[in-house]
N, CA, C and O atoms as CSV, one atom per row, in Angstrom:
chain,resi,resn,atom,element,x,y,z
A,1,UNK,N,N,7.117,-12.875,13.084
A,1,UNK,CA,C,6.020,-12.916,12.410
A,1,UNK,C,C,6.221,-12.867,10.566
A,1,UNK,O,O,7.065,-12.151,10.027
A,2,UNK,N,N,5.510,-13.542,10.001
A,2,UNK,CA,C,5.678,-13.356,8.742
A,2,UNK,C,C,5.267,-12.252,7.749
A,2,UNK,O,O,4.823,-11.295,8.383
A,3,UNK,N,N,5.258,-12.097,6.772
A,3,UNK,CA,C,4.858,-10.972,5.737
A,3,UNK,C,C,3.523,-10.643,6.027
A,3,UNK,O,O,3.004,-11.443,6.806
A,4,UNK,N,N,2.839,-9.772,5.672
A,4,UNK,CA,C,1.527,-9.524,5.900
A,4,UNK,C,C,1.159,-8.697,4.267
A,4,UNK,O,O,1.720,-7.743,3.727
A,5,UNK,N,N,0.083,-9.474,3.862
A,5,UNK,CA,C,-0.510,-9.104,2.690
A,5,UNK,C,C,-1.113,-7.835,2.922
A,5,UNK,O,O,-1.550,-7.721,4.067
A,6,UNK,N,N,-1.283,-6.751,2.110
A,6,UNK,CA,C,-1.632,-5.338,1.917
A,6,UNK,C,C,-2.215,-5.143,0.945
A,6,UNK,O,O,-1.595,-5.596,-0.017
A,7,UNK,N,N,-3.559,-4.466,0.559
A,7,UNK,CA,C,-4.140,-4.063,-0.595
A,7,UNK,C,C,-4.032,-2.355,-0.491
A,7,UNK,O,O,-4.641,-1.720,0.370
A,8,UNK,N,N,-3.296,-1.832,-1.351
A,8,UNK,CA,C,-3.337,-0.286,-1.659
A,8,UNK,C,C,-4.492,0.203,-2.003
A,8,UNK,O,O,-4.952,-0.323,-3.017
A,9,UNK,N,N,-5.342,1.292,-1.371
A,9,UNK,CA,C,-6.579,1.518,-2.100
A,9,UNK,C,C,-6.100,3.205,-2.126
A,9,UNK,O,O,-5.392,3.853,-1.356
A,10,UNK,N,N,-6.793,3.553,-3.310
A,10,UNK,CA,C,-6.857,5.253,-3.402
A,10,UNK,C,C,-5.579,5.655,-4.252
A,10,UNK,O,O,-5.149,4.798,-5.023
A,11,UNK,N,N,-5.055,6.651,-4.196
A,11,UNK,CA,C,-3.813,7.408,-5.188
A,11,UNK,C,C,-4.249,7.202,-6.395
A,11,UNK,O,O,-5.399,7.025,-6.797
A,12,UNK,N,N,-3.082,7.242,-7.042
A,12,UNK,CA,C,-3.091,7.641,-8.389
A,12,UNK,C,C,-3.762,6.505,-9.290
A,12,UNK,O,O,-3.440,5.342,-9.046
A,13,UNK,N,N,-4.612,6.746,-10.249
A,13,UNK,CA,C,-5.299,5.196,-10.874
A,13,UNK,C,C,-4.212,4.958,-11.765
A,13,UNK,O,O,-4.683,4.299,-12.692
A,14,UNK,N,N,-2.835,5.186,-11.983
A,14,UNK,CA,C,-1.927,4.617,-12.980
A,14,UNK,C,C,-1.398,3.528,-12.323
A,14,UNK,O,O,-0.810,2.673,-12.986
A,15,UNK,N,N,-1.522,3.405,-10.999
A,15,UNK,CA,C,-1.097,2.304,-10.081
A,15,UNK,C,C,-1.947,1.000,-10.724
A,15,UNK,O,O,-3.178,0.985,-10.696
A,16,UNK,N,N,-1.172,-0.062,-11.292
A,16,UNK,CA,C,-1.628,-1.166,-11.890
A,16,UNK,C,C,-2.411,-1.983,-10.798
A,16,UNK,O,O,-2.160,-1.751,-9.615
A,17,UNK,N,N,-3.335,-2.914,-11.135
A,17,UNK,CA,C,-4.214,-3.747,-10.170
A,17,UNK,C,C,-3.193,-4.515,-9.449
A,17,UNK,O,O,-3.225,-4.621,-8.223
A,18,UNK,N,N,-2.163,-5.129,-10.281
A,18,UNK,CA,C,-1.223,-6.223,-9.717
A,18,UNK,C,C,-0.308,-5.541,-9.000
A,18,UNK,O,O,0.551,-6.338,-8.623
A,19,UNK,N,N,-0.025,-4.162,-8.539
A,19,UNK,CA,C,0.753,-3.576,-8.004
A,19,UNK,C,C,0.329,-3.157,-6.662
A,19,UNK,O,O,1.001,-2.783,-5.700
A,20,UNK,N,N,-1.077,-3.318,-6.831
A,20,UNK,CA,C,-1.907,-2.629,-5.675
A,20,UNK,C,C,-1.858,-4.005,-4.217
A,20,UNK,O,O,-2.293,-3.947,-3.067
A,21,UNK,N,N,-1.261,-4.917,-4.830
A,21,UNK,CA,C,-1.212,-6.042,-3.614
A,21,UNK,C,C,0.533,-6.103,-3.471
A,21,UNK,O,O,1.377,-6.346,-4.333
A,22,UNK,N,N,0.692,-5.756,-1.921
A,22,UNK,CA,C,1.897,-5.755,-1.709
A,22,UNK,C,C,2.275,-6.287,-0.184
A,22,UNK,O,O,1.509,-6.129,0.766
A,23,UNK,N,N,3.494,-6.905,-0.090
A,23,UNK,CA,C,3.798,-7.427,1.099
A,23,UNK,C,C,4.368,-6.471,2.054
A,23,UNK,O,O,5.216,-5.718,1.573
A,24,UNK,N,N,4.105,-6.337,3.252
A,24,UNK,CA,C,4.898,-5.621,4.381
A,24,UNK,C,C,5.115,-6.416,5.594
A,24,UNK,O,O,4.708,-7.578,5.598
A,25,UNK,N,N,5.755,-5.893,6.706
A,25,UNK,CA,C,6.215,-6.482,7.574
A,25,UNK,C,C,5.656,-5.802,8.863
A,25,UNK,O,O,5.947,-6.284,9.958
A,26,UNK,N,N,4.804,-4.614,8.762
A,26,UNK,CA,C,4.107,-3.873,9.922
A,26,UNK,C,C,3.078,-3.323,9.350
A,26,UNK,O,O,3.077,-3.013,8.159
A,27,UNK,N,N,1.977,-3.125,10.237
A,27,UNK,CA,C,0.821,-2.626,10.207
A,27,UNK,C,C,0.833,-1.285,10.644
A,27,UNK,O,O,-0.132,-0.538,10.476
A,28,UNK,N,N,1.920,-0.933,11.218
A,28,UNK,CA,C,1.975,0.396,11.790
A,28,UNK,C,C,2.946,1.384,10.971
A,28,UNK,O,O,2.943,2.611,11.069
A,29,UNK,N,N,3.750,0.635,10.171
A,29,UNK,CA,C,4.760,1.678,9.037
A,29,UNK,C,C,3.796,1.762,7.771
A,29,UNK,O,O,2.956,0.970,7.343
A,30,UNK,N,N,4.176,2.870,7.381
A,30,UNK,CA,C,3.470,3.287,5.941
A,30,UNK,C,C,4.484,2.585,4.747
A,30,UNK,O,O,5.668,2.283,4.897
A,31,UNK,N,N,3.704,2.434,3.599
A,31,UNK,CA,C,4.079,1.605,2.751
A,31,UNK,C,C,4.266,2.736,1.664
A,31,UNK,O,O,3.304,3.411,1.297
A,32,UNK,N,N,5.570,2.922,1.150
A,32,UNK,CA,C,5.852,3.852,0.062
A,32,UNK,C,C,6.295,3.168,-1.359
A,32,UNK,O,O,7.306,2.493,-1.550
A,33,UNK,N,N,5.272,3.518,-2.315
A,33,UNK,CA,C,5.281,3.043,-3.560
A,33,UNK,C,C,5.832,3.870,-4.591
A,33,UNK,O,O,5.158,4.840,-4.939
A,34,UNK,N,N,6.930,3.661,-5.139
A,34,UNK,CA,C,7.801,4.608,-6.212
A,34,UNK,C,C,6.878,4.575,-7.163
A,34,UNK,O,O,6.507,3.514,-7.665
A,35,UNK,N,N,6.396,5.788,-7.519
A,35,UNK,CA,C,5.697,6.116,-8.706
A,35,UNK,C,C,5.843,7.436,-9.573
A,35,UNK,O,O,5.409,8.459,-9.044
A,36,UNK,N,N,6.360,7.534,-10.749
A,36,UNK,CA,C,6.430,8.723,-11.510
A,36,UNK,C,C,7.535,9.776,-10.901
A,36,UNK,O,O,7.317,10.978,-11.048
A,37,UNK,N,N,8.735,9.329,-10.210
A,37,UNK,CA,C,9.601,10.283,-9.680
A,37,UNK,C,C,9.338,10.639,-8.393
A,37,UNK,O,O,10.100,11.419,-7.821
A,38,UNK,N,N,8.303,10.154,-7.804
A,38,UNK,CA,C,8.057,10.300,-6.246
A,38,UNK,C,C,7.622,9.083,-5.590
A,38,UNK,O,O,7.697,7.973,-6.118
A,39,UNK,N,N,7.108,9.337,-4.285
A,39,UNK,CA,C,6.414,8.082,-3.462
A,39,UNK,C,C,5.204,8.251,-3.138
A,39,UNK,O,O,4.866,9.343,-2.680
A,40,UNK,N,N,4.218,7.153,-3.307
A,40,UNK,CA,C,2.719,7.303,-2.760
A,40,UNK,C,C,2.958,6.815,-1.463
A,40,UNK,O,O,3.864,6.007,-1.261
A,41,UNK,N,N,2.055,7.333,-0.352
A,41,UNK,CA,C,2.274,6.928,0.745
A,41,UNK,C,C,0.833,6.434,1.111
A,41,UNK,O,O,-0.194,7.064,0.862
A,42,UNK,N,N,0.910,5.062,1.818
A,42,UNK,CA,C,-0.333,4.312,2.245
A,42,UNK,C,C,-0.185,3.882,3.575
A,42,UNK,O,O,0.899,3.463,3.983
A,43,UNK,N,N,-1.279,3.957,4.351
A,43,UNK,CA,C,-1.001,3.767,5.964
A,43,UNK,C,C,-2.305,2.774,6.126
A,43,UNK,O,O,-3.240,2.772,5.324
A,44,UNK,N,N,-2.233,2.048,7.125
A,44,UNK,CA,C,-3.546,1.262,7.386
A,44,UNK,C,C,-4.164,1.636,8.452
A,44,UNK,O,O,-3.640,2.027,9.496
A,45,UNK,N,N,-5.395,1.517,8.196
A,45,UNK,CA,C,-6.504,2.538,9.095
A,45,UNK,C,C,-7.051,1.360,9.826
A,45,UNK,O,O,-7.996,1.785,10.491
A,46,UNK,N,N,-6.892,-0.005,10.029
A,46,UNK,CA,C,-7.460,-0.882,10.673
A,46,UNK,C,C,-8.507,-1.704,9.907
A,46,UNK,O,O,-9.023,-2.605,10.569
A,47,UNK,N,N,-8.885,-1.575,8.743
A,47,UNK,CA,C,-9.754,-2.533,7.757
A,47,UNK,C,C,-8.925,-3.657,7.111
A,47,UNK,O,O,-7.838,-3.466,6.565
A,48,UNK,N,N,-9.462,-4.693,7.209
A,48,UNK,CA,C,-9.125,-5.856,6.558
A,48,UNK,C,C,-10.178,-6.218,5.606
A,48,UNK,O,O,-11.308,-5.804,5.867
A,49,UNK,N,N,-9.981,-7.020,4.393
A,49,UNK,CA,C,-10.577,-7.516,3.315
A,49,UNK,C,C,-10.219,-8.976,3.211
A,49,UNK,O,O,-9.183,-9.411,3.714
A,50,UNK,N,N,-11.192,-9.834,2.472
A,50,UNK,CA,C,-10.698,-11.232,1.996
A,50,UNK,C,C,-10.008,-10.735,0.279
A,50,UNK,O,O,-10.405,-9.833,-0.459
A,51,UNK,N,N,-9.155,-11.474,0.123
A,51,UNK,CA,C,-8.360,-11.150,-1.126
A,51,UNK,C,C,-7.965,-12.680,-1.496
A,51,UNK,O,O,-7.057,-13.284,-0.923
A,52,UNK,N,N,-8.640,-13.140,-2.365
A,52,UNK,CA,C,-8.217,-14.342,-3.183
A,52,UNK,C,C,-8.308,-15.423,-2.190
A,52,UNK,O,O,-7.627,-16.442,-2.312
A,53,UNK,N,N,-9.382,-15.186,-0.897
A,53,UNK,CA,C,-9.055,-16.326,-0.150
A,53,UNK,C,C,-8.096,-15.960,1.191
A,53,UNK,O,O,-8.204,-16.499,2.293
A,54,UNK,N,N,-7.205,-14.988,0.849
A,54,UNK,CA,C,-6.649,-14.592,2.280
A,54,UNK,C,C,-6.798,-13.528,2.772
A,54,UNK,O,O,-7.434,-12.738,2.074
A,55,UNK,N,N,-6.351,-13.058,4.026
A,55,UNK,CA,C,-6.819,-11.983,4.600
A,55,UNK,C,C,-5.708,-10.950,4.234
A,55,UNK,O,O,-4.512,-11.199,4.377
A,56,UNK,N,N,-6.213,-9.724,3.730
A,56,UNK,CA,C,-5.117,-8.567,3.394
A,56,UNK,C,C,-5.673,-7.238,4.242
A,56,UNK,O,O,-6.851,-6.948,4.453
A,57,UNK,N,N,-4.427,-6.488,4.681
A,57,UNK,CA,C,-4.950,-5.229,5.483
A,57,UNK,C,C,-4.955,-4.377,4.341
A,57,UNK,O,O,-4.276,-4.486,3.320
A,58,UNK,N,N,-5.916,-3.401,4.678
A,58,UNK,CA,C,-6.413,-2.192,3.551
A,58,UNK,C,C,-5.364,-1.183,4.080
A,58,UNK,O,O,-5.257,-0.880,5.268
A,59,UNK,N,N,-4.481,-0.618,2.919
A,59,UNK,CA,C,-3.734,0.355,3.408
A,59,UNK,C,C,-4.119,1.642,2.457
A,59,UNK,O,O,-4.030,1.597,1.230
A,60,UNK,N,N,-4.477,2.577,3.054
A,60,UNK,CA,C,-5.184,3.756,2.277
A,60,UNK,C,C,-4.083,4.736,1.891
A,60,UNK,O,O,-3.012,4.835,2.489
A,61,UNK,N,N,-4.461,5.458,0.818
A,61,UNK,CA,C,-3.594,6.622,0.277
A,61,UNK,C,C,-3.342,7.699,1.239
A,61,UNK,O,O,-4.389,7.931,1.844
A,62,UNK,N,N,-2.417,8.422,1.612
A,62,UNK,CA,C,-2.377,9.616,2.575
A,62,UNK,C,C,-1.893,10.548,1.677
A,62,UNK,O,O,-2.605,11.549,1.584
A,63,UNK,N,N,-0.736,10.524,0.871
A,63,UNK,CA,C,0.057,11.648,0.347
A,63,UNK,C,C,1.045,11.171,-0.575
A,63,UNK,O,O,1.445,10.009,-0.646
A,64,UNK,N,N,1.436,12.203,-1.322
A,64,UNK,CA,C,2.667,12.082,-2.400
A,64,UNK,C,C,3.627,12.742,-2.245
A,64,UNK,O,O,3.427,13.955,-2.180
A,65,UNK,N,N,5.006,12.259,-2.124
A,65,UNK,CA,C,6.153,12.968,-1.725
A,65,UNK,C,C,7.293,13.153,-3.108
A,65,UNK,O,O,7.224,12.263,-3.955
A,66,UNK,N,N,8.100,14.040,-3.287
A,66,UNK,CA,C,9.139,13.788,-4.666
A,66,UNK,C,C,10.178,12.823,-3.802
A,66,UNK,O,O,10.188,12.646,-2.584
A,67,UNK,N,N,10.918,12.340,-4.663
A,67,UNK,CA,C,12.216,11.751,-4.417
A,67,UNK,C,C,13.128,12.842,-4.063
A,67,UNK,O,O,13.007,13.876,-4.720
A,68,UNK,N,N,13.999,12.798,-3.165
A,68,UNK,CA,C,14.771,13.862,-2.999
A,68,UNK,C,C,16.177,13.718,-3.691
A,68,UNK,O,O,16.699,12.606,-3.605
A,69,UNK,N,N,16.853,14.703,-4.366
A,69,UNK,CA,C,17.949,14.656,-5.240
A,69,UNK,C,C,19.013,14.660,-4.531
A,69,UNK,O,O,20.117,14.623,-5.075
């Protein structure tokens, strides 16, 4: 199976619009987005949207964690 287009929704407003489109291998694994010394976590909740003519899975923000030292 190829890469799945994902749209990151929610989380910090500082995430640029172009960074909200990601590629992932799985709909069941969280996407971790590195941001300001931590990670923003996004999970797929079953929704899909049309994005620039392609189908994209919507990954919603769930939490932020700090990068372990």
